[in-house]
N, C-alpha and C positions, 0 to 999 in steps of 0.2 A: 726297788724304787727306780734304779737306773733303766731297767728293762721297760718299765711303764712309761718313763719319759721318752725313751727312744722310740717306743711303739707309737706314742702320741704324735711325736714330731714327724714320723714316717707317714702316718695317715693324713696329717695336715698338709704335708708337702704333696701328697698324691692328689688331694682335692684342689689345691691351688693350681697344680699343673693341669689337671683335668678342666677346671673352670677357665683358665687362661686359654687352653686349647679350644674350648668352645667359642670364646670370643674371637680368637684368631680365625676359626673356621667360618665365622659369620662375616668376615671381611673378604669378599670375593673379588677376583680380578677378571678382566675381559678375556676374550679368546686369543688365539695365537696371533691374529693380525695386530691386536693392540700390543701384544708382547713384542712383536717385531719393531713396532714404533719406538719401544723403549730401549732398544739396542742391548747393551751389556747389563742393563738393570734387571733383566729377566734371565732365568736359567730354565730352559725348556727341557722336559723329559716326558716319558709316557704318562706320568701322573698328572700333567697339566702344566700350568705356567706359574712360576714362583717369583715373587719380587725380591730383589736384593735390598737390604736395608738402605733407605735414603729418606731425607727430609723433603717434604713437598709443602706448597702453599695451596690451601683450599680455594679454588677459583669458582666453584659452582656446587650448589646443593639442590637436589631434586628429591621428590618422593614418588613412590609407586605403591599401589595396592590399597591406599586409604580412600574409602568411598564416603565415609561420614565425617571423618575428622578433617579440619581445615589444614592444608599442607603447611602454611606458615606457622600454625600453632605446633604442629608436629616437629618442625625444624627447631622452633624455639625451645621445645622440651629437651632436645638433645644437647643444647648448649653449644653446638657447633656454629661458627660464624665465618663468613667470607674473610679471607686474609689470615685465618688461623694456620699455624704450621703444624703439620702432622708427620710422624715418622712411620713409614710403611715398610714392612709390616710391624706388628707389636706396638701400636700407638695407644697409649692410655686414654687419650681424649676420645677416640672412637669407641674404645671399650666402655668408657663411662657413658657415652651417648646411648649405646645399646642398653646399658643397665637402667638409665633414666626412662627409656621407652618401656622396658619391661615393668618398671614400677607402676605405670599407669594401669596395669591389669586390664588393658583393652585389646591386646593382640595375642594371637596364637603363635605367631612366628615373627622374628625380626632379624634382618641382616642389613649390612651396608655394602653396596656394590661400587666398584670403581668403573665408571662409564668410559673415561678416557683420561690420558695424561699427555700434556703438552709441555715439554721441557720440565721445569720444576713445578708446574701447576697441575693440580689433580682435581678431578670432577667426581663427586660422590652422589650416589643415589640410595636413599633410605627406603628399603623394601619391607613392607609390613603385610601381614595377613591378619585381618581383623577378626576378633571373636564374633560369634553370631549375636545378633540383637534380638531383644524380646519383641515379638510381633503382638502377642496377646497372651493373657493367662486366665485360667479359670480354676474352679475347685470341684472336687468330687467327694461325696460322702457327707456334706454338710448342707444346712438349710440356706435358703436364699438370703434371709436377713443376717445370718451368721457370716455368709460370704461377703456381704456388703460391709459389715463391721471389720472383718479381717482385712479387706482391701485397704481400708483407712489406716489400719495398724502397720501394714507392710511398707507403705510409702514408695512403692515401685510403680513405674508406668511403662507404657509401650515405647519402643525405640531405644530402650536402655540396653547397654551391653549386659548380657546375662552371664556373669562370671561365677566361679565356684564360691567366691565370698558372698555374692548376692544370694546364691542358692542357700548357703548355710545360714545366713542371717534371716532369710525368709522362713526357713524351717524353725529356727529358734523363736521368732515372733509368733508364728502360728501356734506352736506348742504352748508358749506362755499365755496366749489368749485363752486357750481351752483349759489349761491347768488352772488359771484364775477362775474359770467357770465351774471348776470342780471335776474336770475330766483328767485325773492324775495319770491315767494310762494311755493317753492319746499318742498315736503314731502318725507321722507325716512322711509321705513319700513324694518324689518328684518325677514326673514323666515329661520327657522332651521329644518333640517331633518336628521335623523340618517343615517350614511354611513354604509351600510350593508357589504361593502368590507373591512372595517378597524375596528379594535377594538377601542371602546370608542372614535369614531370620528363623526363629524357632517359636513354636507354640508350647507353652508350659502348662501342665496340669498338676496342681497340688492335690494329692490323694490323702484325705484325712480319715483316719479311723479313730473316732472319739473314744469308743469303748464306754463302759458304764461310768456313771458319776461316782466319785470317791468321796464318801461322807465319813465324818468322824463318829465312830460308834461309841467310844468311851474315852474319857480323860482320867487317868489315875495319877494321883500325886501322893508321894510319901515323903517323910522327913519333916513335915510341917507340924508345929506345935503351937506357935503364936497366932496363927490364922487358920481358920477352918478351910477344908478343901473347897467347899462351895463358894466361900468368899474369894479364894484365889482364882477359881474358875471365872468369876465375874470380872477379874482384871483383863481377861482375854476379850478383845473386841472383834477379832477376825477369826478366832478359832473356837468354835462352839460344837459341843456334842449334840447329837440328836435328842430332842425332848420327847418323852414318852408319856402318854396318858392312857391307861387301860380303860376300855369301854365295855361295860357289861350292862346291857339295858335293863335287866330285871334284878340286879343286885343293888343293895343300898350301901355295901361296904366297898369303898374304893379309895381314891386319892384323898377324898374329903373326910374320911372317917365314917363312924357309924351314924352320926346325926344328920348328915347331909346327903342328898341324892347325887349319884354320879353324873358325869358329863353325858354318859349314855342315856340317863333318865331325861336330861334336858333335850337331847337330840330326839329322843323318842316322843317327847311331849309335843314337839313341833313337826313331827311326821318325818324326820330325816332318818330314823332308825326304827324298824318295825320290831315287835316283840320276838318274831321268829328269827331275826338276824342277830348274830353275835359277831364279835371281832375275830372269833376263831374262823369264821367263814370269810370275812373281809381281809383282815390283817391283824396280827397279834397286837399291834400298837397303832395309835393315831399320832402322826408326826405333824408338827406345825412349826412355822417360823414367823417372826415379826422383826423386820429391820436387820436381822442377822441370819446367817446360814451355817449349816453344819458341814459345808464343803471344805475340804482341806486345801490350804494354800500355804506353800512353804515360806514365802516372804512374809505373809501375815503372821505365821507361826513364830518366826524369828522376832518380829516386832512385839508379839504378845509375851514372849519370854522376857524381853526387856521390861515390859509393863509390869510383869510379876515382880521382878527385882526392884523396880521403882516403888511398888507398893510396899514391899518389905522395908526399903530405905525410909519411906515415910513413917513407918512404925518404929524407927530407931535401929533397925538391923542393917547397918551400913556394910557389913561383911557378907550379907546374904548372897548366895549364888546357886545356880542350878548345876549340880554335880554331874547329872547324867540325864539325857533325854533319848527316848526310843520311840520310833514310829514304825508300827508293824501291821500287816494285814491280818484280818480275822476271817472266820468261816463265811460270813455273809458278803465278802468282797469289799468291806469297808476297812477303816483303820482304827486302831487303838493307839493312844499316846500315853506313855509312861514318863513321869517326871520325878526325879529325886532331887530334893532341895536341901541345902545346908543353911540354916538360919543364922548361925553365929550368935554372938552376944548382942544384947540391946544396949544402946548408948544414949547418953543424955548431954545436953548443952551445959557447958560450965561457964566460966567467966568470959565475958565479951568486952574487949577494950577497943578504943579507937585511936588512930594515929593519922596525922596529916590534915585533919579537918579544922578549918578556920571560919568558914561561913556559918556553920551550925554547931551548936554545943554537943557534947557527948550525950547529954540528957535528951535533947531533941531527937538525935539520930537513934538512940536506944528506944525511944518511945515509938518511932515510926517502924523500926525493925520489929518490935513486938515479940521478941524472943527473950525469955528470962532464963536465968540459971535454974537448972533442974527440969526444964522442958525436955520432952522426948526428942532425940535427935531426928531431924528431917531435912535432908539435903535439898529436896524440892522446895520446901517452904523457905529455906534460907535463900535459895536462888531467886525465888519470887519476891521476897521482902527487900533484897538488895537491888532488884531490878534487872537481873540477868534474863528473866522471862518477862518481856514487856507485853503488857496487855494492850490490845488495840483501842481500848476505851480509856487508857491511862490507868492510874491507880495510886494507892498509898504505898509507895516504895521509895527507897533511898535515891535511886537513879531519877525517878520522876521528880522528886523534890528539887534536885539540882538542875536537871535538864529543862524543867519548866521555868527556871530562873536564868536561863541562858548559858548554863555550864555544859556546853556540848562536848567539851573535851574531858569531862569528868570520868573518872574510873575508880572502881572499888574492888579490892582484892582481899577476900577473906582467907587468912592464913591460920592454919592449925599450929598453935604454939606448943601444945603438950596434950597428951592423953594420959590421964590418971585413972587407972582401973577402967570404969565405964563412963568417964566424964571427959568431954572434949572441950578444951579451952581455945578461944579464938582471939585473934587480933585483926581488926579491920583496917587495912591500909588504904587510905583515901587520897586520891590525887584529884584536886578540884580543878586545876587549870584556870584559864581566864574565861570570862563571859564572851560568847560569840555574837556577832552582829550579822544580820541577814544581808547578803550582798545582792546577787541577781536572782530573779525568779523567772524560770524558763518553763514554758508550757508546750507540750508536743502532742500530736495526735488529733487536735481539734480541726477536722477537715470541713465541718459544716458550721460549727458554732464559733461565733466571733470571740476573740481572746478576752475582750473586756467583760464578757458574760461570766467567764471563769474567774478572772482576776478580782472582780468585785465581791466574790464569795470567799476569797482567801483571808485568813487571819494572819498569815505570814507576809509582812510588808517589808520591802527593802529599807534598810536603815534601822529597823526595829530589833529588839533583843530576841534571840532565838528562844523558842519554847516548844517543847514536844507536845504539850496540850494543844497549842495552836495548829500543829500538823494534824492531829486527830480531828479537831474541829473542821479544818479545811477539807479533809478527806470526806467527812460526813456531809458537808455543804455541797461538795461537787456531786456526790452520789445522789443526793436528794433533788438535784436539778432534774434528774430523769433523762438526761440526754446521753449519758455514757454508761458503759457496762460497769456496774459497781464492783464486779469481781476483778477488774483489770485496771483499777486506778492505782497508778504507781507514784510513790513519793521517794525521791532519792536526794538526801542532803549530801552536799559535797564540801566537806570542811577544808579550810585553808588555815592551818595552825600558825603559819608564818606571819599572817597579818590579822588573825583573830576573827575572820569572817567565814560565812558559810553560804554557798549558793544552793538553791533548792530547785530540782527538776520535777515537774509534775507531768505524768504521762497518762493520757486518757485514750479510750477507744470509743468512737462514736457508735451509737445504736439508734435505730428508728424509734421515735417517740410519738409519731403521729398515728391517729386511729381513723379508720374508715368504717362506716355502717351503710350497707346497701342491701335492700331487698325490695322486690316489687312483684305485682301480679295483677291479673284481671279475672273477672268472672265472679261467680257466686252471688249474682245480683248486685255486685259492687263494681262500678266502672273502673276504679283503680284503688289499689291498696299497696302500701309499702312504707319504707323508711329510708331516707337518704340523709346521711350525716357525716361530718368530718370534724376532727379535732386536730389542730396544729399546735403542738406544745413548745415549738421552738420557732415561732413566727417572727417576722421582721417587717413591720409596717413601713419603715423608712426605705426599704428596698423594693417596694411595689413597682416603682418606675424604673427599676434596674433589672432587666431580664436576665443578665448574667448571674444574678444572685438567686435565681429561682431554681429549686431542686425538690419537687417540681413547682412549688410556690416559694415566695421569698422566705428564707430561713436565716437563723443565726443570731438573733437578738434576744432569745429567751422569752419572748412574748407568747401569750396563749390566745388563740382564736378558735371558736367553735361555732358551728351552725348546724341545725338539725330540723328536718321536716318529716312529719309522719302524717299519713292519711289512710282513712278507711272509707273513702268516698264521702258522701254527704253526712255520714254518721259520726265521723271523727276527723278533725284536722288539728294539727299542732305545729307551731313554729317557735323556735327559740334560738337565741344567739348570745354570745358573750365575748368580751375581750378583756385581757388582763395585761397591764404593763407592770412588771415586777419591781422596776426601779424608776419610779416617776421622777423625772429630772436628771436621772443618771448618777446622782451623788450619794443617795441614801436608799436603803431597802424599803421604800414606801410603795406598796403595791396598790394600783388603782384598777378597779374592776367595774365595768358597766355591762348591763345585761338587759334583754328585752324578751318578752314572751307573749304569744297569742295561742289560744286553744279554744276549740268548740267541740262539745260532746253532746250527742243526741241520745235521749233516752228512749227513742222510738224503736219498734221492733222491725221496721222495714224502711227502705230508702224513701218510699213515697211519703212517709210520715215524718221524715227527718226534721222538717222545719216546724213541726207541731209541738215538739217538746225538746228543749236543749238548755245547756248551761254554757255560756260564753265567758271567757276571761281574757283580759289583756293587761299588761303592766310592764314594769321594768324597775331597775334599781341601780344604785351606785354605791360603792364602798371603798374605803381606804384602810390599808393595813400598814402598821408601823412596827418595826423590830425594836424591842425595848432593851435597855441596858441594865435595868434593875427589875427583879433581883439578879437576873443574869440575862445574857443576850440570846437565850433560847426562847424567851417570851415574845409573843406577837399579840398586839392589840388591834382589833378590827372594829371599825364603826361604819355604819351605812344606813341609808334610807331607801325604802322600797314602797312602791304603790301597785295595788292590784284592783282592777275594776271587774266585778262580776255582774252578769245579767242572766236572769232566770226567766224562762218562758215555759209555763206549765211543767216546771221541773220541781219535783218534791225534794226539798232539802230538809225542812222540818214540816210538821203537819200543816201549819198555817202560813208558811212562806213558800209560795210556788211561783210568784211573778214579781219582777222588780229588779232594782239595782242594789248592789252592796259595794262599799268602798273600804279598802283595807290599806291604810297608810300607817306603816310601822317603822320603828327604828330597831336596829340590831347591834348589840355590843358583844364582842367575843374576846375573851382573854384565854390564850392558849400557850402551852409550852410543848415544844416538839424536839425530841432528842433521838428519834429513831435513826439507826445507822444507814438504812437504805429503804426505799419505798416498796420494792417488789417482794423481797423476802427478808423482812427485818429479823435480825438476830439479837439485837440489844436496843435499849432505849425505851422511851415511852411517848405517848401522845395524850396530853391532858387538855381539855377545853371546858370552859364554862360560858354558856350563851344566855344572854338576857335579851329577849325580844318583847317589845311593848308598843302599844298605840297610845296616842294622847287620850286622856280620860274625857272623852267628848261629853259624857253626861254631866260631868262636874261643871261644865261651862253653860249648862242650860237648866231652866227651872221647870222643864216638862215633866208630866206625870207618866213615867215610862210603864208603870204597872197597868195602866189602862190602854196602852197602845198595842197595835198588832205587831207580829214578828217582822213584817215588812218594814214598818216604821222604826222598830228597835234596831234593826240590823242594817239600816241605810249607811250608818257610819259604825263600822265594827270597832269594838274596844275590848282589850284583853291585855294581860301580861303573862309571859311564858318563860320558863327556865329549863335549860338542858345542861346536864353534866355528863362528860364522857371521859373514861380513863382506859387506855390500852397500854399494856406493859409486856415487853418481850425479853426473854432471857434464854441464852444458849445453854443447854444442859450438857450435852456431849457432842463435840463436833458441830454438825449442822442441824442436830435435833434441837428444836426450839419450843419453848413453852410460852404460850400467850394467855394473859389474864385480862379480861375486859369487864367493865362495869358501866352501865348507862342508867341515868335517871332523867325523868321529865315531869314537869308540873305546869299546869295552866290555871290561872286565876282570873277573876273578874273585878271590876271597879264598883259596879252598881248591882245590888242584889235584885233589883226589879228587872234588870236586863238579863242577868245571869251569864252563863257561859256562852261564848260565841259559838255558832255552829261551824265556823271555820277554824283552822289551825289547831285542831285536836290531834289526838294520837290514835294510831291504828296498830294493833299488835297481832302477830301471827302470819303464817304464809311465807312466801318466798321473798318478800320485801320489794317486789316490783310495783310500780306506781299504780297502774290501772286507773280506775275512776277517782280514787282518793287524791290523786295528784291535782285534780282540777279544783278542789276545795281546800287546798293547802294543808292537808293533814301530814303530820310526821309519821312515816311508815316504818315500823319496827318489825323486823322479821323474827320468826322463831321456827327453827327446823323441827320437823316431825308433827307440825300442827297446821291446820287450816286457819284462816283469819277468824279469830274468835272475839275480838273487841275492836269496834270501829269508831266509837265516840268517847274514848277515854280522855280524862283530864289529868291523869297521873299514871306513871308506869315505872317499873323497875326491871332491869335485865342484867343477868350475870352470865359470863361465858368463860370457859377454860378450854384451851386447845393445845394439842401436841402436834407439831408440824415437822415433816421431814421431806427434804427436796429430792426429786428424781432427776431434775435437770435445772441448772442455774445459768444456762446459756441465755444471752440477751435475745436470741431469736425465738426462744420458747422456754420460759420459766415454768416448771411444773413441780408441784409438791402435793403430797397427801397430808391428811389431817384426821385426827380423832378428836371429838368434841363432846362437851356436856354443856347444856344451857339450863337456866332457870329464869322464868320471867312471868310477869302478870301485869294487868292494867285494870284500872278502876274508874268508874264514872265520876266519883266525887271523893273528897278527902275523908268523909265520914265512913266510907266503905273500905278505906285503905287498910290493908293488912300485909306488912312486909314479909311475913313468914308464910303466907299462902302463895306459893309459886308453882307454876307448871313446869315440870322437868322433862328433859329429853337428852338423848345421847346418840351418837352415830359416827359415821365415817364420811369423808368427802375428799374431793380432789380439786385443785385449782390449776388452770392453764392460762398463762399470759402470753398472748401473741401480739407483737408490736402493732400490727395494723388493725387488730380487732379488739384489743383490750383484754379484759378478764373474762374467762369462761369458767364456770364452776358447776359442780354437781355434788349434792349432799344427800345422804340417806340417813334420816333421823327417825328414831323411835320415841314417840311421845308417851312417856310412862303414865301420865295422868289422863290420857284419853281412854285408858282401860276402864270399861264400864259394862259389867255383865247385864245391867238393866237395859242398856241400849244395844246389846249384842256386840259390843266392842271388846272381843276377847282374844282374837288371833293376832298374830304379828302383822298381817297385811291390813288389819283394821286400825292399828295404832301407829303404823310406820308410813313414811311419806318421802318421796324423792323431791328435792328442791333444786331448781335450776337458777343460775344467775348469769347475766350477760352484761359486760361493760363496766361493772363496778361491784364492790363488795357492799351488800346492804347493811343497814344498821342492825 
């Protein structure tokens, strides 16, 4: 032991002596002439000039060799200042200065020179040799799009000092990027060469050898008895083994059993697999993936192991653990994973008692907790019920109960009092604290939107009692304004226990909410055709005369203004505009909307005959919306009046009505409830609305015999009553995977049997939902994917939709998500033909892209199952499938 200590001390003394010598060696003195000026302070010999120990005052500090770094900054880094006293040689201050410069990792060499000495004053020069800087960098061995993504991950740029640390960090980040992509054997090298065009600069090339992708061939689990292997594998979200389906085109026995044809049969029936081809020629297995991948990722594997343990904990096996895990390569170059689990014993909840609660009784808290003696032990469920895992939508848990009533400083601590055999007894320690009052409300990040637009949407008001539910509602209201990135809305309560108050900081990130439509052309026998439109969703009419508030038009007050003009020469012209003030008067959320429309559509085949047959419409309307407080403040009631005037010239609407005027004066009442969390990609909430639209019963005010009148006379004053019901519901299943369920109903009635149904305001079903000609006669256009328009004059319709959505990008600059859908719908001309069970069905896939300046772009591919009709030759996939495009909005 003594020898070991002695040896250690000797080594330490050696390194200290060596390091101190290095620092002393970096303190250089001038030549002999300077030494002569010092007199007896120097001892000259063949080795050079050596200073005798003496204390000096620093009278000057200069720098040499620094081409990029500011000299004053370099001196500040050393800590040396004019007037400092230094002892030459062996001064700790200078040694420390050199160490501080080395710490910056910017220099290849550092020393301190003595330029001159005058009496007891010394002048120092800090001499540095800078490391080479990065002139530019590129990649070798990877694709252009991969290089672009990797550049963003690296975070390095030109003119940066390229140190060993930067090099190592870059290699780590490049490797991580490709490992996450499934290239587990990726190698990264670095090549440096001098840039002859720049001083002290290098060009760096990262050489990447990705190698083959590493997939998970098989996952083996042993030791499990309470849960099946397949169920445990399903707990893995990022670690999936390759899925195999054997394809034998001419065999009936396969994955599906004896009674069902194989997948090969299906592919063969559609022409994708010929009878002469088997998978022995193509590949022994057909591999596919949906939302998941079989690529191996170490970090995801670690997370998935914890998910497996959490699943066991939820079954009551609180002692479950993974005893051993092995990842090893197999013959095909992929990986196998072996897991050995130890389940342990299964536990149950025992007695649960409460301590410290005064606000709510034991019975109330136990009821909300919802866990009874004898229930299977589940730590995740316990945390959820007491409120440790807070849901963004609030919930029925103990913490929400208290925090919604102002108890911000509330805390609950479940303590295990005893474990008897397989039963765990708990005592809930409750610290209620005092109710918190909201102090200041601070808003940050609203660069374009005026602060009052955000404040009027908040439920958290200064002086009111704190409520977590109000925070959730406030966040939802801000998101639904549409002016901010919903993924970056931050809410930070700042409690002050000393005075019982809490300040709340809201942080938002502005995004573009305006939309532009622009297209134009000439030719084709039409002098001009095109579409020019703009929608400003954060308009400010009061700032029109304030040019400083224009960006590029006056913005910031949350008003909406849109104008649109479309033309196809003399054959078609349309103009519409609208304006909405969401807070009329500025004190209550009463929205006023005014609109105007003009359109002219010619039924002629050529421009020369455009005036011989056409339908012209003009009109406008005004509506007022009010937010209700009962049943809750998510309800909005809208009432309005609209007028439309139609003129027909040799235009066939119905057989006997080709010329003349029609007037449509109607009232619209809408009761809606909106709880969707955000407009672009909803994950939770619903949108429910009931619409009642009606005209006055004009015929009831007249004693005319309508049965003997022409259609032109009957429809001069249009009369009808119409009803619409819409229900959209969103639910997050796992992460950002969202399920949407939608239901729509519509019905139109008449007042007078002799007049019958109005030719206007009916329902059209099928197609892409774009307006076309039906817009001009006020039809409600209901889309159905996979079908052409198959009903144009319906008075009743039903439609049901289910969608599964998954986002590829939630960036405010481009929100992109894919979807799988099924629809069922139909429409009927009268109620006597109505059959709610006779529906046309479809299914398919689609994608939605939302770009701020252009709105929604969508593409769906739907297969209309009920279009299959051998009698009409509709038997192949191309006969019953259809692409559907959408632009600007999601059709009904």
